[in-house]
Structure formats: C-alpha cells, structure tokens
N, C-alpha and C positions, 0 to 999 in steps of 0.2 A: 503493499499500499504506500510506503514511503520511499522515495529516492532521496538519498543524502548526497549533497554536493559539498565538497570541501576543497577550497582553493588552497594551494600550497606552494611554497617557495623556500627551499632549503630548510625543511621542517623535520628532519630526521630525529631531533631530540624530543619533539613533542607529539608528532603524529601518532606513534604507536599507542600512547595513552588515550588520545582522542578516539581512535578506532576501537580500542578495547572496551570503552564505555558503550559502544553500540552493539556489542555481541549479544546481550540478553534479548534486545528487541529483534535482532536478526533471527535468533533461535525461535522466538515466538511467531515469526513471520510478519512482524510489523514493518520491519525494514526489508525491502526486497532488493535494493541495489545501493551500493556506495560508489560514487564517482569522485575520484581525486583529480582535480585539474591542476596539473603541474605548470608552473610558470618558468621553467628552465633551470631546475635545481641542479647544483653541482655536487650535492652530497647524495645520500642513499634514499632520499625521499621516494622516488619512483619505485625502487626495488622493494622497500618496506611496504608500500601501499599494495603492490602487486602480490607480495607474499601473504598479505592479509586477505586477499581475495577481492580487493577493490578493482573497479575498472579505472584505468589510468589514461587520461588524455592530456594533450598539451595545448596551451594557449599562451599568448603573450603575457609577460608579467604585469598585469594590471588587474587588481582584484575584481573590479566591476566586470572586465572582459572575461575573466576566468569563471566568475559566477554565471555569467550569461552563457558561456560555452557549456558549462555543466548542465544548466537547466535545459538547454537545447537537446542534450543527449538523454535526459531523464525520461523514463517510460511510464512512471506511475502517477496516480492522481494527487499525491501529496508530495511537497518538496520540503526538505529540511536542509537549510544552508548553515554550515557550521565552520568556524575557523579551525585551522590545523593546530592551534595551540590552546584550544578550549575543550574542556572535559565536562560532560553532563553528569550530574550527581546520580548516584545509584538509585534506581527506581524511577527514573525520569519517564520511562515509557508508560507507566500507569497514568500519570496526569495527562500525558500527550494523547494516549488512547481514549481517555474520557472526553477530552476536548474535541478530537476528531470525530468520535461517535456522535456527539451533539450536533456538529456541523453536518455530518453525512446524513443524519436522520431528519434534519430540518428542525430540531429542537432549539437550535441557536442559529442566528444569522450568519451568513458567510463572513469569515474573519480569518486573520492570521494571528500568530502568537509568538512571543519572544520570552526567553527565560530570564531569571533574576541574575544580575551581574555579580560576580565574586572574583577575588584574586587569590592565587595560591601563595600567599605571603602572610607572615605574622606581624603583629604590631599595630600601632594606632593609625598610621597613614593609610594602609589599605582598607581599614574599616571605615575611616572617615570618607574615603573616596567612594566606597560601596554605598554609603548612605546618601552621598550627594547624587550618585547616578540613580539611585532609587527615587530620590526626590524629583530629579529631572524627568524620569519616566512617568512618575505619577502625575506630574503637572502638565507635561508637554506630550506625553506618549511618543517619545523619540528614542527608542532603544537603538543602540549601535550594533554593528555586525558581531562583536564579540559576545553578544547575548544570544546568538543564533536567531533564525527566523524559520518558523514552521508555517507553511502557507499552502492552501489548496491550489492545484495547478490552474483551475479555472479563474481563481481570483488573481493569481500571478499574471496570467495572460490578459485579464481585464484591465489591470493598471499599467501594463506595458513592460513588466519585468524589469530586471537590472539593465542599466545602461553601461556602456563601455567607458567608465570613468576611472581615472587613476586613483582618486580618493573620493570620499563622501558618497560613495555608491549606496551605502546602507541608509543614510539619511535621505537621499534622493528618492529611494523606493518607499521608505516608511512615510514620508510626507505625502506621497501620492496615495498611499493606502488610507491615511487619515486615522485620527485616534479612535473613532467609532468602530473601525474594522481591525483593531489591534488589541489583543489581550495580553496582559503580562502574567505569566505563569509563576507559581511559587517555587518551582524547581530551580536550583542554581546551575548556571553555566560558569564553571571555574576556569578562569583564563590565566595564562602564564603572566607573572609580574615582572619578567626579566627586563622589559624595556623601562618600566618604572624604576626598578632597582638601579639600572644602568645610568639613567638620565636624572633620576631624582623625581620623587612624586609630584612636587610642586611644579618643577620645570615641565614635566610631561603633561600634567593636567592643563597648564597655561597654554602649551603648544596646541593641545586638542581644542581648547576653547577659542584660540585665535583662528584655527582652521574653520571652526563652526561660524565665527563672526564673518570671516572672508566669504564663506559659502552663502550666508544670509545676505551679503552685500553683492552677490552675483559676481564675485571674482572668478575668472576662468579656472576650471579644475586643474589645468596644467600649472598654473601659478601657485595654487594651493599645494599641489604635489611637490613643487620645488621648495616651498617653504617647509613643508612637513619633513622632507628628507629624501634625497634622491634615491630611487630604488627601494624605498622602505614602504612596506604595505601598512596600512592603518590597522592598529590593533583592535 
C-alpha cells in the first residue's frame, strides 16, 4: 500500500538505521516498495540500499528533483517521503495504518500527515529546538522534510507534487497542501543532529530561519541554495 521514497547522498552512516525502522511495516505488508534515489554518492550508499532490498535509482543531487524522481517511479496508492538520516520511532506503523484507514474508508477527508520532529542528541539545545519546531508546526502547519511526509498519491498529484528545487522543496509542497489537509502525527521522526552539532545549534537554526525568510521574500531557490551551503541538502 505504501511506496517509501528516500533521497540520499553519501548516506552510508545513517541509511541502514532508516531502512531498519521500516522492516516491521514491510513484514506486515504495509510497505510494498522502498525507493532510494541516489544523488551521486561516492560512498557505499547505493550498495547498502541494494543489499537491503530497496530499489535504487539515480537523479541529480537536488532533493526536490530526487523526491520527484522517486515519486514518478512509485507504484502504490500511498507515498511516504523520508530523509536518509531520519528514523521513525518503533510502532510508527500503527498510527500510520489508522490514519490511512480513515482516509481510505472516507471516515476522514483527504489529507497528508507528517511526524513529530526529534533529534538524536542529549541536552537542553535539542529539546528547545524540538519545542520550537512543535510550536511552528502547531501555529503554521509547516512541517519540514525531516519530519517525513505521508500522502495519498491522488492528493500528491492534485497539488502538483514536488518541484525540482535545490532547497525549500518541502515547504513549497506543504504550503500548496494547506494546513487543513495536513495532520501532525504523535509518532516521532528522529533525525540526525550531526549538522547542528558541527555548526552549533544557534548558528544552524538561524541559517534555517534566514532561508525561510528568503523563501517568503521570493528569493530564487538557487540563491537560497548558495546561501545554505553548496552541495548541502537541507536537513
């Protein structure tokens, strides 16, 4: 029922855990295929994905383009977009199954869903950031890509799907969906905190907010990408 699409670029350190969290749902038959869209990795990303039984395709290293390419290959009526450094909490499939059943039976209106943001780090800084993200999502209904996106294929097609953008592809899609068609799940999507640890939580958060402001001001995505960091995909 679900096609999982994972854009990846040199993700050998994180991809195995991301894929492992999908196994119970695959055993139950909830996940029918996993598509890893490689952006030109020079490490063992492709080999690891292939050995895990995922379908591996190649696209240019642009997260929006990779997500678009993966969706075009997907064969099933539900799509789950997930970053290669994000791990869904144990038991995630139960909440997702309930959400899908309500949509498929007409008990709930057609909608997409995102998970609750979390970081795999200890201390005050990651907890504060998680709370701020929760506040943003509650007020604006603007989840980012590191929270995953579960969406019926028919709704994905209706809003035009992902666009081939180097950055802000997640916000571009969720804004077209609108808050009324986006549910925030309780299950956590736990994302690697490496970039925050490397750059510093404050610096990284400020950079993300500056990109958001530039996007709101209609700055071209290529300019935002240059500011964000050459060849770096948005977390």
